[in-house]
N, C-alpha and C positions, 0 to 999 in steps of 0.2 A: 261126800265133801272133799274136794282135793283139799291134800297139804297145801300145796302154793297159793298162797292172798295176794303175791303180789300184784297180779292185775285187778284184783278186786279194790287192793287200796288206792291205786291208783286212779280207777274212777270213782271211788269214796270221796276223796281229795278234791277233783274238780268240779263235784257234785255239791251241791248246797246240804248241809247238817242236820239243819232241820224244816218241816213242811208244814203247814196248815192249811186241809184245803175243806171245804165244808163241814167244817168245825171236828173233820178228823186229825189227828197231829200225828205225823211220822219224824220218829228221832234216828237219827245213826250213833253207833259205839262214836264216843272219841277215836280221831283217827291215833292219838299214841297207843289206846289200847290195842287197836286192829294190827298195828306194830311191831307192839310188843308180842302178841298171838302168834306173828308172821314168825318171828325171831323166835321164838317158843318153839314151833311145828318146826322149824329148820334144826334148831341145835339138835329135834329129837328125834329127825332124819336122820343125820349126821350118826349120830350116837348109835342106833341101830344099824347105820350100815359100816362102820367102825368095828364091829366087834368081832370080828374075822381076824382082826390084826392081832399081834401079842402087845403089841405098847412097850412096857419097858421089859427087856430084854437084858441077864448075866450067863456072863462067861468066863470061863479061868485061861486066862492066857500064862502059856508056858512056853520062855524064849528057847529056839531050837537050842541043841547043846546041852541045857541045862537038865537036873535031872531033879 
């Protein structure tokens, strides 16, 4: 399963939310839940990609000529 759901969300937004054919009922997840899932997966991917950076770095600054 792809972690990028943007195309699927766009397709679902254009289609119907619920349909009944010959007594069989089909319903999609609410669009709000689909968007939340896409944001969650994008955040997880961003965190996974940023693990190599150090984030906050501390350094002691010594002015020239100072001891």
